[in-house]
N, C-alpha and C positions, 0 to 999 in steps of 0.2 A: 553531582557532588557539590557540597557547600563551599562557598568562597571563604568561609571563616574557619580559622584554626580553632580547635576545640580542646578545652581542659575540663576534665570531669572530676568532681570531688564527691566520691561515693558517700552515702550516709553512714553514720556510725552504727546505727541500728537498722533493721529492715526498713527499706524506704517506703514511706507513705505518700510523699509528694516530691516534686522537683521544682527548683527555682532556676530560671535562666537569668543571670545577672550581667548587665551590660556596663562596662567601665565607662569612665568619662573621657573628655577630650584630652589628647596628649597624655594619656594614662597608660598604665601597664597592669597586667593581671597580677603580677607579684605585689604591686602596691595595694591591690584590693584583697590580697589573701587574708589579712587580719579580719576583714569584714566577713569573709566566708567562714573562717574558723569560729568567729564569735557566734554566727548564726547556727552553725552545726553543734556547737557546745550547748546552746540553749534548746536546740531542736534536733536531737540525734537522728530522727527519722527523715531528715531533709537531705535530698541529694541536690548538689549545686553544679550547674554547668556554666562555665565562663568562656564564652567566645571572645575572640580578639578582633578588633577593628582591622580592616584591610588597608587603611591609609597610613603610610609611614610618615612620621614627623621629619621635616627637612632640617629643623633646627636642633632637634634632640633625638638622635638615632635610637631606635628601640622602643620609642613611645608611639602609641597608635591612636587613631581616631576613626570614627565611623564614616564621616564624610567631611569634606573640606569646608571651612567657614571663612577662610581668608578671601579678601577681595570684595566683600559686600558690606563691610562696616569698618572702614579704615579708621574712623574716629572713635570707634568703640562706644557709640552713643547708647547702645543697648545696656551698657553698664553704668550709665549716669542717672542718678536719682531724679534729675530734673527732666529726663526724657519721659514723655507720657507713655503709659503702657501700650496704648494703641499704636504709637510709633514703633515701639519695640516689636510688637507683633508684625508690623509691616516689614521691618528689617528682616525678621526671620522668615517671612514669606519667600525671600530669595533662596532659601534652602530647600524649598518644596521639591524640586526635581530629584535632588540627592536623597532627601528623606524618603520619598515615595519608592525610589529604586532600592534603597537599602532595606526598607521595611519589608518589601516583597522578598528580598533575599533572606532576611531574617526569618520570615515565616517558613520558607523552604528549609532553612536550617533547623528550625524547631521540629518540623515534620520528621527530619532525619534523626534527630537525637531521641525523639519519642519512640520511633521504631527501634532504635539501637538499644535504648535502656528500658523500654517497656512501660512508658507513661502515656496517659490519655490527657486530653485538654482539661478535664475537670480536676486533674491532679497536677496541672502545670501552671506555675506562676511566672510572671516576668517582672523584672525590676531593672532599674537603671539609675545611674548617677549623672547629673548634668546633661551633657550631650547624649549620654546613654539613656537618660530618662526621657528625653524628647523622642528618641528612637523607640523606646519601649511603648510609649503611648501610641505612636503611629502603628507599630506592629500589632498591638492588642486590638486596635479599633478596625484595622483593615483585614484582620484574620477571618477566614471563612467560618471557623468554629470558635466558640467562646472559651477563653482561658479562665482559669479559676480566679485570677486577679492580677492587677498591675500596680506596682509600687514605683512612684516617681520621687526620687531623692534630688532636691534642688533642680527641678526641671520646669518645663512648661509645655503647653500644647503649641509647639512651634509650627508655623505655616498652617495655622488652623483654617485660614480662608480656603486652602486647597484640600484640607483633610475632611471638611464637613460633608462633601458629596461623595466621599470614598468610604464612609463608615459602613461596616458590615456587622460587626459584633459590638455589644455593649456590656463588657465585663465591669466588675467593680474596680474603680480606680482610687488609689490612695495617694494623695499629694502630701509629701513630707518636706518641710522647708524651714530653714533657719531665718530668723528675723534680721540677722546681721549679714546676710549673704550679699557680697559685693560683686559677684560674677553673674549669676542669674538672680536679678533683684527680687526681693521678697514679694513685692506687689504683683509679680507674675503669677504667684500662687492663686490669688483671688481672681485674677483675670482668667486663668485656666479653669478654676472651679466653676465660675459663672458660665463659661462657654460650654463645659461638659453638661451642666444642668440644662442649658438651652437645647442641647442635643439629646436630652433624656438619657444621659449616661450616669449611672449611680457613682457618686463621688463622696469621699470623706477627705477633708483637708485638715491637716494638723500643723500648727506653727510652733516653733521651738525658740524660746528666749535665749539670747546670747550666742546663738549658733551661726557661724559664717558658712562659707562654701565647702562644707564637708559633711560626712555622715557621722551621726552621734550614736552612742549606745542606746540612748532613749528611743531614737527612731528605729533601731534594730529590734529593741524589745517589743515595740508596737508591732513590727512586722512579724515577729515570732508569734505573738498572741493571735494575730489574724490567721496565719497559716495553721497554727495548732487547733484553732476552733473552726477552721474552714470545712 
């Protein structure tokens, strides 16, 4: 049985595909609900599954995360523009054990919901925001079967030094990132794209002017177009 609580948003029309959407750090599914509703308005045949992180916030009860990040970057150097992206990557390497364990759990969860709702990998997409995007990339790449695609909103290939020898699948990855992001810096997008290319993983990276650490309708419209034409 999965360790993740599940919320299912059935498609408005007969379902043609399913999107597993992972919320961000210290986030809630209710806060993400407008995102799900927007996607389904644009794509009525899309079913959305919203799992919930199993880590409870100590500072803000009710908020969840996928894995703990406190304790390895007290100075928040990963958010400073002057920090080289290579150093940011080394900071995130410390999250490797938690990412690996959570990604394995997420793949078991995906297997469960596919059986429950009748979807196969070629009709299953995964997406995530921020910390959820980092987990989505790991989940997609270590999965035994190839998913239809992976959307990373304001994320990066975290702990990539540990991920590179665990890669099993090479699905299409879409990196969507705001140029004004002050949480997961924009330069992380190009770092991730370059790493994915070296690993021979197909990637499309799209930058968005004036966007900070959030999901825009423009990004969601791009996602809809990809799934509609997939």
